[in-house]
C-alpha positions in Angstrom: 54.1 160.7 79.9 54.1 157.2 79.4 57.5 155.4 80.8 60.7 154.8 78.7 60.6 151.3 78.7 63.7 149.1 76.8 64.1 145.6 76.5 67.7 144.0 76.3 68.5 140.5 75.3 69.9 140.2 79.2 67.0 141.2 80.6 64.7 144.6 80.8 65.9 148.0 82.2 62.6 150.3 83.7 63.3 153.9 83.5 60.2 156.1 84.7 60.1 159.7 84.3 59.1 161.8 87.9 55.3 162.2 86.2 55.2 158.3 85.6 57.0 157.2 88.5 54.0 159.6 90.9 51.2 158.0 88.9 52.1 154.5 89.1 53.4 154.0 92.6 51.7 154.5 96.3 53.1 157.7 98.0 52.8 159.5 101.2 54.1 162.6 102.0 55.4 163.3 98.6 53.9 165.3 95.6 54.9 166.0 91.9 56.7 169.6 91.7 54.5 172.3 89.7 56.5 171.9 86.3 55.9 167.9 86.9 59.8 167.3 86.3 60.5 165.9 89.8 58.6 163.8 92.7 59.1 165.8 96.4 58.6 166.2 99.8 55.3 167.3 100.5 55.2 170.3 102.4 53.5 172.2 105.7 52.9 170.0 109.3 49.8 171.0 111.0 50.0 170.7 114.8 47.2 170.6 117.5 45.6 169.2 119.7 41.8 170.2 119.8 40.5 168.4 116.7 38.5 165.6 118.8 36.2 168.0 120.1 36.5 170.6 117.3 33.2 171.7 115.5 29.7 172.5 116.5 28.9 171.7 120.1 25.6 171.8 121.9 26.6 173.2 125.0 28.8 176.6 125.2 32.1 176.2 123.5 32.5 179.9 122.6 35.6 182.0 124.8 34.5 186.0 124.3 37.9 188.3 124.1 37.3 191.8 125.8 39.8 193.7 127.9 41.9 192.2 130.3 41.0 188.6 128.8 44.1 186.5 127.5 44.3 183.2 126.9 47.1 180.7 126.4 47.7 178.0 124.4 50.4 175.5 124.5 51.5 173.1 121.6 54.6 170.9 121.7 56.5 171.2 118.3 59.7 169.2 117.2 62.5 170.7 116.2 60.5 173.7 113.9 63.3 174.4 111.2 60.7 175.7 108.8 60.4 178.6 105.9 57.2 180.0 107.2 55.0 179.7 109.7 50.9 179.8 109.9 48.8 180.6 113.2 45.4 179.6 112.6 42.5 180.5 115.4 38.6 179.5 115.2 37.7 181.7 114.5 39.3 184.7 115.7 38.7 188.3 115.1 41.1 191.8 115.8 44.3 189.9 117.5 47.6 190.7 119.3 49.8 187.5 120.3 53.1 186.8 122.0 54.9 184.0 121.4 57.2 182.3 124.1 57.2 185.6 125.3 57.6 187.4 122.7 55.1 190.4 121.5 54.2 189.8 118.1 52.1 192.8 116.2 49.5 190.3 114.3 48.8 191.8 110.4 45.3 191.0 109.3 44.2 187.9 108.8 42.7 186.0 105.9 39.8 183.5 106.2 40.9 179.8 106.0 37.8 177.2 106.2 35.3 179.6 105.7 35.6 180.4 109.7 38.9 180.0 110.7 41.5 182.9 110.6 45.4 182.6 109.8 48.1 185.1 110.4 51.6 184.6 109.2 54.1 184.8 111.8 58.2 184.2 112.3 58.9 180.8 112.5 61.8 181.3 114.2 59.9 182.4 117.1 59.1 178.7 117.9 61.3 176.4 119.4 61.6 172.7 120.1 59.6 171.3 123.1 56.7 173.1 124.9 55.6 176.5 123.2 53.5 178.9 124.3 51.2 181.4 122.2 49.5 183.9 124.2 46.4 185.9 122.8 44.5 188.9 123.6 42.1 191.9 121.8 38.6 191.2 120.1 36.8 188.5 118.5 36.3 185.4 120.3 37.9 181.6 120.3 36.3 178.0 120.2 37.0 176.0 122.8 37.1 172.1 122.4 34.9 170.9 125.3 36.5 168.4 127.6 33.0 166.4 127.9 32.9 166.3 124.0 36.2 164.5 123.4 35.3 160.7 122.4 34.6 158.8 125.3 37.8 157.5 127.3 40.0 160.1 126.1 40.5 163.6 127.3 42.7 166.7 126.1 46.3 167.3 127.0 45.4 170.3 129.0 47.3 172.9 127.2 45.0 175.9 127.6 44.6 178.3 129.7 42.4 181.6 130.5 42.9 184.5 132.6 41.2 187.7 133.3 43.8 190.3 134.7 45.6 190.5 131.9 47.5 187.5 132.2 48.9 188.0 136.2 47.3 184.6 137.0 46.0 181.8 134.9 43.1 178.9 135.2 43.0 175.8 133.0 40.2 175.1 131.1 38.1 172.2 130.6 39.5 171.6 126.8 41.1 172.7 124.8 41.1 176.7 122.2 41.1 176.1 118.8 44.7 177.5 118.4 46.7 175.6 115.6 50.2 175.8 113.7 50.6 175.3 110.4 54.1 174.7 109.7 55.4 175.0 105.9 58.2 172.6 106.3 59.0 169.0 104.9 56.7 166.4 105.7 58.5 162.9 106.9 58.6 160.3 105.7 58.4 161.1 102.2 57.6 157.6 100.8 57.1 156.3 97.1 56.4 152.3 96.7 56.6 151.2 93.3 54.0 148.3 92.0 55.0 144.8 92.5 57.8 144.2 89.7 58.6 141.2 87.8 62.8 141.8 87.5 62.2 139.2 84.2 59.5 141.5 83.3 60.2 145.2 83.5 58.6 146.0 79.7 55.2 144.8 81.4 54.5 142.6 79.0 51.0 140.5 79.3 52.9 137.2 80.0 56.8 137.7 81.5 59.0 135.2 79.5 60.8 132.6 81.4 63.7 132.3 82.6 66.7 130.1 84.2 68.2 132.5 87.1 67.9 136.0 87.7 70.4 138.6 88.8 69.5 141.2 92.2 68.2 144.3 90.9 70.1 147.4 90.2 68.3 150.6 91.0 69.2 154.2 90.6 66.9 156.3 92.3 69.1 160.0 93.0 68.2 161.5 96.1 66.7 158.9 97.3 67.0 156.1 100.0 66.4 152.5 98.0 64.7 149.6 100.2 64.2 146.3 98.5 60.8 144.1 99.5 61.0 140.5 98.1 57.7 139.8 97.3 57.9 136.0 95.9 59.8 134.3 93.4 61.0 136.9 90.5 58.8 140.0 91.8 59.9 142.3 94.3 58.6 146.1 95.5 61.3 149.1 95.7 60.7 151.7 98.6 62.1 155.4 97.9 62.3 157.7 101.1 63.1 160.7 99.0 64.8 163.9 100.7 65.7 165.8 97.8 63.8 166.2 94.1 63.7 163.1 92.2 63.7 163.5 88.6 63.9 159.6 87.2 64.1 155.8 88.7 66.2 153.5 86.6 65.8 149.5 87.4 67.8 146.8 85.8 67.9 142.8 86.2 69.9 140.9 83.6 68.7 137.5 83.3 69.4 133.7 81.6 66.9 132.8 79.8 66.0 129.5 77.8 64.6 129.6 74.3 61.5 131.4 75.0 58.2 129.5 74.1 56.1 132.5 74.4 56.8 133.8 71.1 53.8 131.3 69.8 51.7 133.2 72.3 49.6 136.4 71.2 47.5 138.1 73.3 43.6 138.2 71.7 42.2 140.4 74.8 43.2 141.4 78.0 41.4 143.7 80.1 43.7 143.4 83.4 44.5 146.7 84.4 47.2 146.5 87.9 45.4 147.4 91.0 45.4 151.0 91.9 46.3 151.0 95.7 46.6 154.0 98.6 48.4 154.5 101.4 45.4 155.9 102.9 45.0 153.8 105.6 41.1 153.8 105.5 39.0 151.2 107.9 36.3 149.7 106.2 33.6 148.2 107.6 32.5 144.4 108.2 30.3 143.5 105.6 28.8 140.6 108.5 28.3 143.5 111.1 25.1 142.8 113.2 23.5 146.0 113.1 24.1 145.7 108.5 22.5 142.9 108.7 19.2 144.6 111.2 18.6 147.6 108.6 18.8 145.2 105.5 16.0 142.9 107.3 14.0 145.5 109.7 13.7 147.7 106.5 13.2 145.2 104.2 15.5 146.3 101.6 15.5 143.0 99.9 12.7 144.3 98.4 13.7 148.4 97.9 16.2 146.4 95.5 14.4 143.0 94.2 14.8 143.0 90.2 18.5 145.6 90.3 20.6 143.7 87.9 23.8 145.5 89.0 25.4 146.8 91.8 24.8 150.2 90.1 21.0 149.9 90.1 21.2 148.8 93.5 22.8 152.3 94.7 20.5 153.9 93.1 17.3 152.0 94.3 18.6 152.4 97.8 19.5 156.1 96.7 15.7 156.7 96.0 14.0 154.8 99.3 16.5 156.8 101.6 15.7 160.3 100.2 11.7 159.4 101.2 12.2 158.7 104.7 11.9 161.8 106.6 11.0 165.1 105.6 12.2 166.7 109.1 15.1 165.5 111.5 15.4 166.6 115.0 19.0 168.3 115.0 18.2 171.1 117.4 17.6 168.9 120.0 20.5 166.1 119.7 23.3 164.9 116.9 22.4 161.0 116.3 25.1 158.7 116.4 26.5 157.3 113.3 24.1 154.0 113.2 22.0 153.9 110.3 18.9 152.3 112.8 19.3 154.8 115.1 18.9 157.6 112.5 15.5 155.4 111.4 13.9 154.9 114.3 11.2 156.8 115.5 11.5 160.0 117.6 9.2 161.0 120.8 6.9 162.2 118.1 6.5 159.0 116.1 8.7 160.6 112.7 11.8 159.1 112.0 15.2 160.9 114.2 16.4 161.8 110.7 18.6 165.0 110.5 19.9 166.7 107.0 21.9 165.7 104.4 25.3 163.6 106.2 22.2 161.6 107.7 20.4 160.7 104.6 23.6 160.0 103.0 24.9 157.9 106.2 21.8 155.7 105.7 22.7 155.1 102.6 26.2 154.3 102.8 25.1 151.5 105.7 22.4 150.3 103.5 24.8 149.7 100.7 27.4 148.4 103.1 24.2 145.5 103.8 24.6 144.7 100.4 28.6 144.0 100.1 28.9 147.7 98.3 31.8 149.5 99.3 31.2 153.0 100.1 32.7 156.8 101.7 31.7 159.9 102.8 33.2 162.7 102.0 32.3 166.8 102.6 31.8 168.9 100.0 32.4 172.6 99.7 33.9 175.6 97.9 36.9 175.9 100.3 38.7 178.2 100.0 38.7 178.8 96.3 36.8 182.3 96.0 33.6 180.1 94.3 30.7 182.2 94.5 28.8 179.0 95.8 28.1 178.9 99.2 27.7 176.3 101.8 28.4 172.5 101.9 26.9 169.5 101.5 27.9 165.9 103.2 27.6 163.1 100.6 28.7 159.7 99.9 30.7 157.8 96.7 30.3 154.3 96.3 32.3 151.9 94.2 30.6 150.6 91.4 31.7 147.1 90.0 29.9 148.0 86.5 31.8 151.2 86.2 35.0 150.2 87.9 35.2 153.5 89.9 33.8 155.9 92.1 30.0 157.2 92.0 28.7 159.9 93.7 25.3 159.2 94.1 23.7 160.8 96.9 20.8 160.0 99.2 19.3 163.2 99.8 18.7 164.7 96.8 18.1 161.4 94.9 20.5 162.7 91.9 23.7 161.4 90.1 25.5 162.9 87.2 26.7 161.1 84.3 28.8 161.8 81.2 28.0 162.8 77.5 28.5 158.6 77.1 25.9 158.2 80.5 28.7 157.3 82.7 28.0 157.7 86.4 30.7 160.4 87.5 32.9 160.7 90.5 33.5 163.9 92.5 36.8 164.4 91.6 35.3 164.1 88.1 32.5 166.5 89.0 35.1 169.0 90.5 36.8 169.0 87.4 34.1 170.4 85.1 33.1 172.6 87.9 36.5 174.1 88.1 36.6 174.5 84.4 33.6 176.1 83.8 32.1 172.4 82.2 28.7 170.8 82.6 27.1 167.5 83.5 24.0 165.2 83.2 21.6 165.5 86.1 19.8 161.9 86.6 17.2 162.4 88.9 16.2 159.4 90.8 12.8 161.0 92.8 11.5 163.9 93.5 12.7 165.8 96.3 13.0 169.4 98.2 16.1 169.8 95.9 16.8 171.6 92.7 19.8 171.6 90.3 20.5 174.9 88.1 23.8 173.1 86.7 27.6 173.4 87.8 27.3 177.3 88.2 25.3 176.4 90.8 24.9 174.4 94.6 26.6 172.0 95.3 29.9 173.2 95.7 32.7 170.2 94.6 35.6 172.2 94.7 37.2 171.3 98.3 36.5 167.1 98.9 37.2 166.0 102.2 37.2 162.6 103.1 37.0 160.5 106.2 39.2 157.5 105.8 36.5 155.0 107.3 33.4 153.7 106.9 33.5 151.1 110.2 31.3 153.6 112.5 29.0 150.3 113.8 32.6 149.2 114.7 34.6 152.1 116.0 32.8 155.1 117.3 35.5 157.6 117.1 37.1 159.1 115.9 35.0 161.1 114.2 33.9 164.9 113.2 31.9 166.4 116.2 29.0 166.4 114.7 29.8 166.9 111.2 28.1 169.7 108.8 26.6 171.5 111.5 29.2 174.0 111.8 31.8 174.1 109.6 34.6 171.4 108.7 37.8 171.5 111.4 38.2 167.6 111.9 41.9 167.5 111.2 41.3 164.0 110.2 39.6 164.6 107.3 42.0 163.6 103.9 41.5 166.5 101.6 41.8 166.8 97.9 44.4 169.3 97.1 46.2 170.6 93.9 47.4 173.9 92.2 43.7 175.0 90.8 41.9 175.0 94.4 44.5 174.1 97.1 43.1 172.7 100.4 42.2 175.0 103.2 45.0 175.2 105.7 43.0 173.3 108.7 43.7 170.0 106.9 47.4 168.5 107.7 46.5 164.8 105.6 46.0 165.9 102.0 46.3 163.7 98.9 47.5 165.0 95.7 47.8 161.9 94.0 44.8 160.6 91.8 45.2 157.1 92.8 45.1 157.9 96.6 42.1 158.8 96.4 40.2 156.6 93.2 41.9 153.3 94.5 40.1 150.7 92.8 38.8 147.9 95.5 37.3 144.7 94.2 39.1 144.7 91.1 41.5 141.8 90.4 44.6 141.3 88.7 46.1 138.5 86.7 50.1 138.4 87.2 51.1 135.7 84.7 54.5 133.8 84.3 55.6 131.7 82.1 57.1 128.3 83.6 57.5 125.0 81.6 56.4 125.2 77.9 52.7 126.0 77.6 52.1 126.4 80.7 51.6 130.0 82.6 52.0 130.6 86.6 49.4 132.8 87.5 48.6 134.4 90.7 46.1 136.3 91.4 46.2 140.0 93.3 43.1 142.8 95.3 42.6 144.8 97.4 39.2 143.6 98.5 37.1 144.7 101.5 36.0 141.6 103.3 37.7 139.3 100.9 36.5 135.8 100.7 37.7 134.2 98.2 38.6 134.5 94.1 36.3 132.9 91.3 38.1 131.9 88.2 36.7 130.6 85.1 39.1 128.5 82.5 38.2 128.6 78.5 34.4 129.9 79.8 33.6 127.0 82.4 31.9 127.3 85.2 33.4 129.8 88.0 35.4 128.0 90.8 36.6 129.1 93.9 40.3 129.4 93.7 43.9 129.8 95.2 46.0 133.1 94.5 48.5 130.8 92.7 48.0 128.2 90.4 49.5 126.9 87.0 47.6 127.3 83.9 47.9 124.3 81.7 47.7 125.9 78.0 46.3 123.8 74.6 46.9 125.1 70.9 44.1 127.9 70.0 42.1 129.6 71.8 42.7 130.4 76.0 40.6 131.9 78.1 41.2 132.9 81.9 38.8 135.2 83.6 39.4 136.2 87.7 37.3 138.0 90.1 37.3 138.6 93.8 34.3 137.6 96.5 33.8 139.6 99.5 32.1 138.2 102.6 28.8 139.5 101.2 28.7 137.2 98.0 29.3 140.0 96.3 31.8 139.4 93.2 34.0 142.3 91.8 34.7 143.4 88.2 36.8 140.6 86.3 40.3 140.7 85.2 40.4 138.5 81.9 42.9 137.5 79.8 42.4 135.5 76.1 45.7 133.7 74.8 46.0 132.5 71.1 48.6 129.1 71.3 50.4 128.6 68.1 51.8 124.4 67.8 55.4 124.1 67.5 58.3 122.8 70.0 
């Protein structure tokens, strides 16, 4: 629903309902209620310590359960105060438990994350501090081995084994894959409104002039309000909520001189606000020596020669990546997350290679070498009950041309487009697959993969993003041998909604579209009237590897610019275009405004 915006002679009033507030703000631990009438704290906290080494190991990592064998897992918890609790065991079996000494007859489990079993347990059994979970029965439990933890880290030592029914215990070298999900509000539940111009709460293209402005009055029942000045008339409002919040109202009284902006008309405005995320995504720096070496050693400039747009660069690199090898060497070892290591010759002369994850990592780092941001996402059916089996390791790349994230596959050498030919994102493909829609396949090269429509492989239902791309700069944290056996790393950010909730294994979830589809490289022109016929321009961007703004006035040659400057208008048409430039020299999509100024006093 469009926000209700009311203009007053003495100032503006901004009033947003819950849906508008959720969509336009950045959020942390906040969700929109099922009926859309309120924003409320997200629920569900995952407690675990096996995550850094959970997954496929090249060494034995299974604990078979049999008569007399007990395993003990200790978890440290805050005051549990939860309305439900779920015990997660990977992979599990026919188990019985004792929680803090109380025997528990576990009900028939349900499967989650394709491999794990989930058991409902009474949350009253848990307490603040150390909690002991003892399991026995038949089946097995995976071990996150100590020697699979990232270098320089170690498991906390909260897992032990007994072979005599629990009389004596021996610590294991690692942690059992046993987790606990508590159904309780997540804190802090933070919601940050976009930066507001208190003299322009109505959101005009050009904020009117003011001589003075009073402090804002914020009404947000059920929330703690914090104001963060952003300079001059701008302020950011942060809300910490502990109860459902249905509306927010902001008022600011001001004194205004004669408003010369009445002589202004907006001829054109392509000036969308920056969509930001509170996911702490870490980008690889474009000048990393390994990226430069990849570009030079494999002559990638020749691969993309003649490409006119960043999207064409991406598709050419995807075609090239898909043809690098036909067989990998994953049976022997999992290669580092480094394209040069994946592409270097193995003992048999062929590239080290791998499967879909390695193909798409090569594509990602090839794109990063040209200053094009991207991210690794694993896709699968999740717990939705989809008939499509298996998963896939892919990437999304940011397209300046299309101003969106797009899915281009370096393994299958394809992407998908809508009815107008615009490339689709993973979220868009997910929505089409869930509703039984279709998409147009764009094949970039012949590979061994084929596609039979959105009713078949690959599944786009569960999307799990690794919240960083700087694998060369930082070697950990990373999923253990991603894609070899399930997706157990709790560091993934999983998309979840009512249509297909994410698996219970993931404590980090995204529910707001903007948190997943933020807009790197885009530029926003914040315009406010100053002296007659003069506008103060403030440029904003969230460009990875930002180097400078480039500004063009009235069709002139773009030139480097400060982020804040004055724009003197002349009678007639005035054009301002601004874009960011990153450290690789790539320019983002422009923000553009064309104003018509009538002559007058």
